[in-house]
N, C-alpha and C positions, 0 to 999 in steps of 0.2 A: 494583644493584637496577633492574629495568626501569621505565621511565616508565609512568604510568597511561595507558590508551588515551584517545584523543580521539574523541568521538561528535558527529555532527550529526544532530539529530532534527527533522524537519519535522512540522507538525501536532501540536505538543507541548502544546496547551492542554487536551486532554481525552482520555478513553478510553484506548486502547492507547498513544497517543503520550505522554500524561502519565504513565501507569504505567511506560512505558519510561524516561522521563526520571528518575523517582524511583528506579527500580531501578538504573539506571546510576550515579547519584550515590551510592547506598548501597554500590555495589561499588567506589567510589573513582575512577570514570571522570571525565574532564573533558568537559563537555558544552556545546555551543552549542544552545540550544533555539530553534527557528525557528517563529514563529506570527504571525498577523496582528495580534493585540492583546497585546503583551508585558505590559501592565499587569495582566492576569489572573493572572500568575505572580509578581507583585511580592513577596508574602509568602515564596514559596519562594526567590526570588533573594536576599532579605535574610538567609536562613539559611546561605548559602554565599558564600565569597569569590569574587571575579572570576577568580581563578586556577583555579577549578573549574567555575563556571557563568556563562555569558553568555546573555542573552536578546537575540533579534534580531527586528525587525519584518520579516517576509517574507510576501509574497503570491506564491505560486508561479505566478500568471498574469502576473507582472511579471518579465521577464528581468533587469531592472536590480537588483531586490532579491535575486534568486538569485545573481547575480554578486557582489553586495555581501556576502552572508553567507559565501560561500566565501573572499572576500578577508579578512573578519573572522577566520575560522578561521586563515588563513595568518599574518596579522599578529599574532594573539594567542597562538597555540599553535605555529605553524610546521609543523604536521603534521596529518593526519587519518587515523583508522583505520577508522571505521565511519560510514556514512551510512544512517540509517533513513528511507527515503523514504515518509512516512506521511500527508502532507496529502491530504485528500480531501473530496469533496462528494457527498452522497446526493441522489437524485431518486426520488420516488415518483410515477409517472405511467404510465398505459397508453401504448402506442406511438401510439395515435390521440388522446391527450389534446390539447385545444386549445393547451395550454402546452408540449406535448411537445418540439417542435423547439427552442424558445428555451431550455428547461431542459436539453435534451441538449447544446447548445453550451456552456452554462455548466459543465455536468458534465465535458465533455471538456476544456475549458480548464484545469480543475484536475487531473482524474484521469489525463488522457492527456498533453496538451501540457506541463502543469506538471511532472508526474512525469518526462516525457521530458527536459525541460531540466535538472532536478535530476540525473538519471542521467548526462547528458552532462557536466555540470560535475563530478560526483563522479569519473567515470573520468579526466577530464583532470587533476584534482587528484592522484589516486592515482598517475598515471603521470608527471606533470611536476613536481609540487611535492614529494611525498614522495621520499626517497632512492631511487635505482634498485633495483628488486627488492623494495622493501618492500610496494608495492601497497596494498590496502585491501579492505574489505567493503562491498558495496552490498546492502542488504536492502530489498526492495520489499514494500509493504503490499498484498497481493492479497486475494482474497475467494473464498469458496465460490461466490459468484455469478459468478465468472469461470470456474467449472467447469460450473455448471448455472444457467441463468436461470430466474426465476419470474415470475408475473404482477406487473405494476406496477413492477418495477424493471429493465425491459429496457434503459433507457438507462444506468443505473448498471452493470448487468451487461456491457453492450457496452464500457464504459470499462475494466472489469477484464479483459475478453478482450483488448482492445488492449494493456493493460499486459503481459499474458502474452506476446503476440506480439513486441512490440519488445524486451522483456527477453530472451527466448530468442534472438532474433537478435543482440542486443548481446553476450550471453555467448559466442556462437559466433564473434564477430568479434575478441575480445580475444586478444592474444598471450600465451602461457604465461609468458614472462619478465617480464611486467608484474605478475604475482602479484595480479591483481584477481579477486575471487571474488564471484559474484552469486547471490542466492537470492530467489525469490518466496515469501513466506509466504502461503498460501491460508487466511486466517482464517475460522473459523466465526463464530457469533454470540458476541460478547463484550460485556461491560459498556461502554456508550458513551452519548454524547448524540446518536447519529445521528438519532433521531426528531425532536428539536428543532432539529437543524442541517440537515435535509434540505429540499429544495424539493418541495412537494406540488402537482402539477398538477391542473387541473379534470378531473372525470370526464366522459368522452364520453357522450352520452345513450344510446347503444346498449349501454353497459356497466353501467347502473344495476341491471339485473336481477340478483338474487342468484345465479342459476344460472351466471353467467359466471365466478365464482370471484374476480374482482378486488375486489369490496367487502370480503370477509373478509380478504383480504391487506392491503388498505389499513388496516383497523381494527387488525390486528396490528402493522403497521409504525408506525402513528401512536402506539400505546400502549406499545410496547416500550421500557422504560427500563433493564432489566437482564436478564441471562440466567444460565443455569447456568455459563457459562464466565466466569471472573474475569479482568479485565484484568491483574491482577498476575501471574497464571499465564502469560498470554501474554508478558508482559515477561520473566519468568524464562526461558522457552523461547527467546525471541529472543536474550537474553544468551548462553545456552548455544550457540545456533547460531553466534554471532559468534566463538566460541572454537574451532569445529571446524576441523581442518586441511584437510579435504576436504568442504566443505558441499555439500548437494544443490542442484540448480537450483530444485527446488520442495520446500516443506515444508508438508504439510497439517496444520493445527493446530486442534484441537477435535474432539470426538467427532462432532458434527453434520457438520462438514466432511469428516471421514473417511468417514462414511456416504454423503454426497453423491458423493464421489469414487468409492467402490466401486460405487455404483449406476450412475454414468455409465459407468465402465469396462465393467460388465456389459452395459449397453445397446449400447455401441459394439461390443464383441466379438460380441454376438449379431447385430447388424445386418451387420457385416462377414462373419461366417460365412454368414448367410442369403443374401447377395447377391454373395458372392465369385465365383461362377461367371459372373456377368454380365461380368466382366473377362477371361474366357477368350478366347483366339484374337483379340485385338484388335491385336496388333503387326502393322504393315505389313511386307510382304515376307516 
């Protein structure tokens, strides 16, 4: 009988991360749940033995805690099959917001540099700790805002675009014999606490006029507590993704995200077709 898989889930305290944790446990997986404040999951931890669930205090802006949680996985389970790289920080602020640059740096510390360090640690573990050829799955928590930015979340969008870029490069650098498979899940709007967990920057005076479009976006983002997309459904699809023999590099998840992707592809195709001739006869010699 095959051993149950070992998952490491960052950002496991709420939203898709928590739903993924519960779903993985329900499927018999062994899970290390990484979050800044493990106490919030104490009731869940009491329901499972330490042979199936461990909680770890991890701040992805701290390389020390990232290394510590991977060491915990190795010491406790001796292997790792799936990393769901899900920790994130939202920012609601116009690009010209007085708080913009400070909040952008905080956002990038979590969503880019933190996610990057977790990715690097995951690949090393899959290659050097797991038996040769076993590999592992790295699943990145992307967003439809990494496909198309909207007003007031430009900094968050930029962080997700960065995730897309370094993940695509990383996937292209891996040797096939390592058997490491990477997917970016481009999530649409799912049930989460993103509104209460985001940083809200001050509105620049030039953007207070309702005609700018940013006030209505701010209201929507500040009041959104749930959407048509259920976090449990996202967790179910991510679980299925982890079982695929040949997973895609990108998985667009949620009807709203699919719509955004199709619209973006259509615009890009139209733009390329319209201006393709501008690139004619440009080769030297």
